[in-house]
Steps between C-alpha positions, in 0.01 A plus 500: 500500500285504821446162664140366485448550876621859463270567209214354703576723786520810274168403333328466844637830622407674176142360527461652846623836374267482194202419732587795725542734189171376361314582832646857493408551131147382569460746787637791304271403210199505717587831623527629134873522482665363178820308540776358282745242629849618391728212552462152656230314303551706186871435486436121549228487233708678232854381559521195729259250360506189719819612687471600857552874602453595864368836613404628852289807430219638281575805297172683431461797267190732571365811343668783703161655533389180679799468734324645818223251454749210450674606820164493686429152358844372609465658841156360562628158399771523768804607296749747632743709309876421543656699218877508572605856604850464366393428148143640471347426167316778354317265275402238766425431866551168677218338719502192715239294676567289816301196361569539123810366325525768227642851549292739287694760311256763399615676190369821337771485227782283380863553615705700249194660329531867441137580419257585769324212682167601336667474155679173596173347604333591169788352300528183699124448536489454113769215545296303754340155434269301712614145627393259763685491825386217734142542370502881513503720196802730531668738246873473416728688262522357152830352376642825359420708818634219720818523307531866578424444859768217528760726361407791724495263805850369410633862471326579835690217675828504305725205526428440877185285440521199270117432451446821283811394294360157452169650392699724253698202364171322411363794322817554303498137397125495393394838362476561128636807328154631446419466869822675599401793274167513666654486839740793419198702360306437816799597723522827304131566557563463881816705466687213646752443215814582705403258777378239245833519323706492819322183597559329170868585516539290819543202273732482198220386265269767636778773428498373134120545485518848657745604237290354213193683638712819523397556860645790696840460664442725805421343822264666761665568827259269698575219261885579511478455890331165460766387244774606742330312783489820705388477865135561565553850636650613179163444336337713768744779435433491129123505566542795738694697249252403217173590684366860463397713780616545865190336633553185293872481594415551865240216479756270337773583766250451798385164352866380494578633845159380663370206291161347599504267803390202290811533284727539807355181661536310166865589437653570850504227764532753781172676383315179563576497876194683611455880525829559659682305235323700226581833677871381529517413129367843408748665726783307344384557132666853467838353602450206256428744223796712587731204496379400148493837364872517401490193255161601370608851419818383339313257276244767392766756432701244300205401285400863455851594393525215252155577371591861441824421303344263251 
């Protein structure tokens, strides 16, 4: 159990994140963009009670048709995109602000969902409820939809990240049989049943629940990579193979080879040493990618082989 001082520190940090999130939600609402908070406050509300749970970002789901407007709002407010090129998320992009504590992950779908972003928005919008966040009305997912998101989030990270597993443990301990059936039905509507099942099976009790719900046994390749703790480049390879069209493939490859300057400065110390440092970091990037390519390719091939033989 966390010490009182630690809990107070978490509470203070979380309050700052919530205030930053509420500010962004208000700006988007004023611009006519509907939002749904996917994790953070919703997870705490439904499964943590008075217990402390830290988070450092704000996951916002928006209607795919409003994404460009949401990007304009974030850009006008001083946010800049830093989506990792090695593990680009087709369902979300990451944004940071120099003076705000919360990273904004702008979602147009949910990880693991097989339906189109437009259909995902329609399904999840029906599972949104309004709550108060530091004096601002915001919408979060209801308890059943939050359960699905927690399981998908656990599958997305595998065993390398303990926080999604702790969230999953709380869900497994608290959910009723009726709620589990509703969650399984929602996952099916999102065509996310394989990833939902894979997330549950990360815990022994979750595996039992997956069997009782008769969830599918197959694991998507992207989820299998996460479960195998594959290096980041393996995800980029899987995404490159999975995307359709030469133009889309070329765009993904170019983004990985030449990421935005703001991302380079955020994650490479050399790139923060002025223009020459940034140029040097870009010049070294092909060599770094080449050095990583062997282990990344081996991990991707191994997971693909294991996936094909099941």
